[in-house]
Structures are given as structure tokens and as C-alpha cells.
C-alpha positions in Angstrom: 110.0 93.7 69.0 112.3 93.9 72.1 111.4 92.8 75.6 112.3 94.4 79.0 111.9 94.0 82.7 111.9 97.1 84.8 113.0 95.8 88.2 111.8 98.1 91.0 111.2 98.1 94.7 112.4 99.6 98.0 116.0 99.7 98.9 117.3 96.4 100.2 114.5 94.4 98.6 117.0 92.2 96.6 116.7 93.8 93.2 120.4 93.3 92.2 120.5 89.8 93.7 117.4 89.0 91.7 119.0 90.3 88.5 122.2 88.3 89.2 120.3 85.1 89.8 118.1 85.6 86.8 121.2 86.1 84.6 122.8 83.0 85.9 119.6 81.0 85.4 119.2 82.1 81.8 122.9 81.5 81.1 122.4 77.9 82.3 119.4 77.6 79.9 121.3 79.1 77.0 118.9 82.0 76.9 120.3 85.5 76.2 119.4 88.4 78.5 121.2 91.7 79.0 121.4 93.6 82.3 121.2 97.4 82.5 122.1 99.2 85.7 120.2 102.4 86.3 121.5 103.1 89.8 124.0 106.0 89.7 125.2 105.1 93.2 126.0 101.4 92.5 129.6 100.4 91.9 129.9 96.6 92.2 127.7 94.0 90.5 127.5 90.2 90.5 126.4 90.3 86.8 127.8 91.6 83.6 126.5 95.1 82.7 125.8 96.0 79.1 124.6 99.6 80.0 125.5 101.6 83.1 124.1 105.0 84.0 127.4 105.9 85.7 128.8 106.1 82.1 126.5 109.1 81.8 126.4 110.5 85.4 127.3 109.3 88.9 125.8 110.1 92.2 129.2 110.8 93.8 130.1 113.5 91.3 126.7 115.2 91.6 126.9 115.2 95.4 130.4 116.6 95.3 129.9 119.2 92.6 126.4 120.4 93.5 126.5 119.9 97.3 123.3 117.7 97.2 122.5 114.9 99.6 121.9 111.3 98.5 118.2 111.7 97.8 118.4 115.0 96.0 121.5 113.8 94.1 119.7 110.7 92.9 116.7 112.7 91.7 119.1 115.0 89.8 120.8 112.0 88.2 117.5 110.5 87.0 116.4 113.9 85.7 119.7 114.0 83.8 119.0 110.5 82.4 115.5 111.7 81.3 117.1 114.7 79.5 119.4 112.3 77.6 116.9 109.6 76.6 117.0 110.7 72.9 120.8 110.7 72.9 122.6 108.4 75.3 119.9 105.8 75.8 118.8 105.8 72.2 122.3 105.3 71.0 122.8 102.4 73.5 119.6 100.7 72.5 120.6 100.8 68.8 123.0 97.9 69.6 120.1 95.6 70.3 118.0 93.8 67.8 114.5 92.4 67.7 113.9 89.7 70.3 116.6 91.0 72.6 115.7 90.9 76.3 116.8 93.7 78.6 116.6 93.7 82.4 116.8 97.2 84.0 118.1 97.2 87.6 116.6 100.4 89.1 117.5 102.5 92.2 115.5 101.8 95.3 114.1 105.3 96.1 110.4 104.8 96.2 109.4 108.2 94.8 111.0 107.3 91.5 108.3 104.8 90.7 105.4 106.1 92.7 105.4 110.0 92.6 107.8 111.6 90.1 107.5 111.0 86.3 111.1 110.1 85.4 110.7 106.3 85.2 107.4 106.6 83.6 108.9 108.8 80.8 111.8 106.2 80.6 109.2 103.5 80.0 107.4 105.5 77.4 110.8 105.9 75.6 111.3 102.1 75.6 107.8 101.6 74.2 108.6 104.0 71.4 111.6 101.9 70.7 109.3 99.0 70.2 109.9 97.2 73.6 107.3 95.3 75.5 107.9 96.2 79.1 106.9 94.6 82.4 107.3 96.1 85.8 108.7 93.7 88.3 108.2 95.0 91.9 110.2 93.3 94.6 109.2 93.3 98.2 111.2 91.7 101.0 109.2 88.7 102.3 110.5 89.3 105.8 108.6 92.6 105.6 105.3 90.7 105.3 105.2 89.7 108.9 101.7 91.0 109.8 98.7 92.4 108.1 99.7 96.1 108.6 102.9 95.5 106.7 101.1 93.5 104.1 98.6 96.3 103.4 101.5 98.8 103.3 103.3 96.7 100.8 100.2 96.4 98.7 99.6 100.2 98.7 103.2 100.8 97.6 103.0 98.3 94.8 99.6 99.7 93.7 101.1 103.2 93.6 103.9 101.9 91.3 101.3 100.1 89.1 99.2 103.2 88.7 102.2 105.5 88.1 104.0 103.4 85.5 100.9 101.9 83.7 102.7 98.7 82.9 101.9 95.0 83.0 103.0 94.2 86.5 104.4 91.2 88.5 104.9 91.5 92.2 107.5 89.3 93.8 108.2 88.4 97.4 111.9 88.1 97.6 114.3 86.4 100.1 111.9 83.5 100.8 114.9 81.4 101.7 115.4 83.7 104.8 111.9 83.5 106.1 111.7 81.5 109.4 108.0 81.0 109.4 106.8 80.4 105.8 103.2 79.7 107.0 102.9 83.3 108.2 103.9 84.6 104.7 101.6 82.1 102.9 98.6 83.6 104.7 99.1 86.7 102.7 99.8 85.2 99.2 96.1 84.9 98.3 94.2 86.2 101.4 90.5 86.6 101.9 89.3 90.2 102.4 87.3 89.2 105.5 90.5 87.7 107.0 92.5 90.8 106.2 89.9 93.1 107.7 89.6 91.0 110.8 93.3 91.0 111.3 93.7 94.7 110.6 90.9 95.6 113.1 92.8 93.6 115.8 96.0 95.6 115.2 94.5 99.1 114.7 92.5 101.2 117.2 88.7 100.9 116.9 88.2 104.5 115.5 90.1 103.5 112.4 87.6 100.7 111.4 86.2 102.7 108.4 89.7 103.4 107.1 90.6 99.7 107.5 87.5 98.7 105.5 88.4 101.2 102.8 91.9 99.9 102.6 90.9 96.3 102.3 88.3 97.1 99.7 91.0 98.8 97.7 93.3 95.8 97.9 90.4 93.5 97.0 89.3 95.7 94.1 92.8 95.7 92.6 93.0 91.9 92.8 96.1 92.1 90.6 98.1 93.2 93.7 99.2 89.6 94.5 102.7 88.4 95.2 104.8 85.5 93.7 107.1 84.1 96.4 110.6 83.5 95.0 113.5 81.5 96.5 116.6 82.3 94.4 118.2 79.0 95.6 115.6 77.0 93.7 115.7 76.9 89.9 112.0 76.0 89.8 111.1 79.2 91.8 113.1 81.4 89.4 111.6 79.7 86.4 108.1 80.1 87.6 108.5 83.9 88.2 110.2 84.3 84.8 107.4 82.4 83.1 104.9 84.8 84.6 106.9 87.8 83.5 107.4 86.4 80.0 103.7 85.9 79.7 103.0 89.5 80.6 105.3 90.8 77.8 104.3 88.1 75.4 107.9 86.9 75.1 108.3 84.0 72.7 104.9 84.5 71.0 106.5 86.1 67.9 108.9 83.2 67.6 106.0 80.8 67.9 104.1 82.6 65.1 107.2 82.6 62.9 107.5 78.9 63.4 103.8 78.4 62.7 104.1 80.4 59.4 107.2 78.5 58.4 105.4 75.2 58.9 102.5 76.4 56.8 104.9 77.5 54.0 106.5 74.0 54.1 103.1 72.3 53.9 102.3 74.5 50.9 
């Protein structure tokens, strides 16, 4: 059994910084993880890369040869990756054994994890290769400045959860840059009545029914909650990692093997 994080979220939400900090944290603990970069536009990283989509296809080449813009070129690159899942990706994954832990740093185009099927098919391929996968959705904490932005972030996260059908952990990134942490804390575990009251104050009165429906949707999918993370604090990274490990049952196989070994010794 292998384990994987699929790190997704809007552009600029801190995905690559998260991957770099996670790698450094695990290296300090003596824990092995491997970072895979799936962004065909990325060129520089602050972490060692074990797999890199630009070895298969690059956005620059696609834009130059096909005359596509950045968005169309990115979709083309991801479709090309999808077409090569049984060749390039399968061959790369063969290097990794049971209990290996992969972290996939994904591009930030929202439609990739909310509308089009490429990443979902990618996840299905990982599952067929016997990987437990968790979606890790990053949202910039500075974006959560008021209730309208909070609801927007919840809807984007929920869209990704529904599309990918994965165990899911939502992370508020860049907490070290937030000037008023109290404002953010109001939205970590908010009451529906509080959200509706705040939303009605911001939005014109004729949208009250829509506001009520949105808040009911957020409340119904109570798993749309966010873990704040400050990458400068080891305890913050460790807490987020523990939540993700729990989602993919990382370490449980090792615990069972130790339990079976103890029973054999007793026998």
C-alpha cells in the first residue's frame, strides 16, 4: 500500500511552499516522502523532485508549437499526461514500493480539480496502483477576510471534493502573514446563524433566499472546515500532517505488522 497527497488549490495559495516545508519537516523527523511536480509551467523548486511532468511535456513548448495561451496550453498538457498514465506515470511509479509516501504538487488552474476530469482520472490511476490518496486543498488565509470570501472559498473547496471524491483536508495557508488572526478564527468553526447574519449584511436584501441556501449548503457539508497552518511553526505543520495521515490511514499497516509480530513472539 502506497500513500499520496494531492496538493491542490488556486494559484498563489502556497502549494509549492507547503510542499517544500513539508519535505523539510519530514527530513528533520527522518521520515521519507517524495515530491512530484505536476505543473508543466514550473521551473524552479525549493524541494527535490522525484518526478516532473516537464520530463513528459512542458507548457512553453505547447504554447510555442500549437499557438495556445497559458490556460489552453495547461489543459493540453494535462490531457497529454492523462493519455500517458499507463506509460510514463506507471513506469515512474514502479520505482516506489509499499509504504512509500508521494506528494503531488499540482497546477493552480481551478477547473482542473473542479470541472474537467483529468485529475480525477489521475487519482483513479493512483488507486489502481494501490495508493491511498488524500486531497489537500490550500486556500490563502488572507483571502478569508469577510463572510463573502469565506463562502466563496467553501464552495470552491466543496466543488473539488465532489469532483475528486477523495478524503479531503482543507488548509488555510499563510497564517504567518495574517494581520488580524481573530478575523480568520471567526470562520474556522462558524455557526450557521452567524454566517447568515453576516452574509445578509453584505448582500442586497433580495438575495436573502440565496444566502440562506448557501449557508445551508455549507452547514450540510460540515466537512468543509479549514485547518490553519503557519509554516514557521513545526507544531502547526505536524498537526496538519497528522490529520492528512489519518485520512489515508498512514502508519496503520505498520502498526498491524508490529502487532502481529508481537503476537508471534508471544506464541
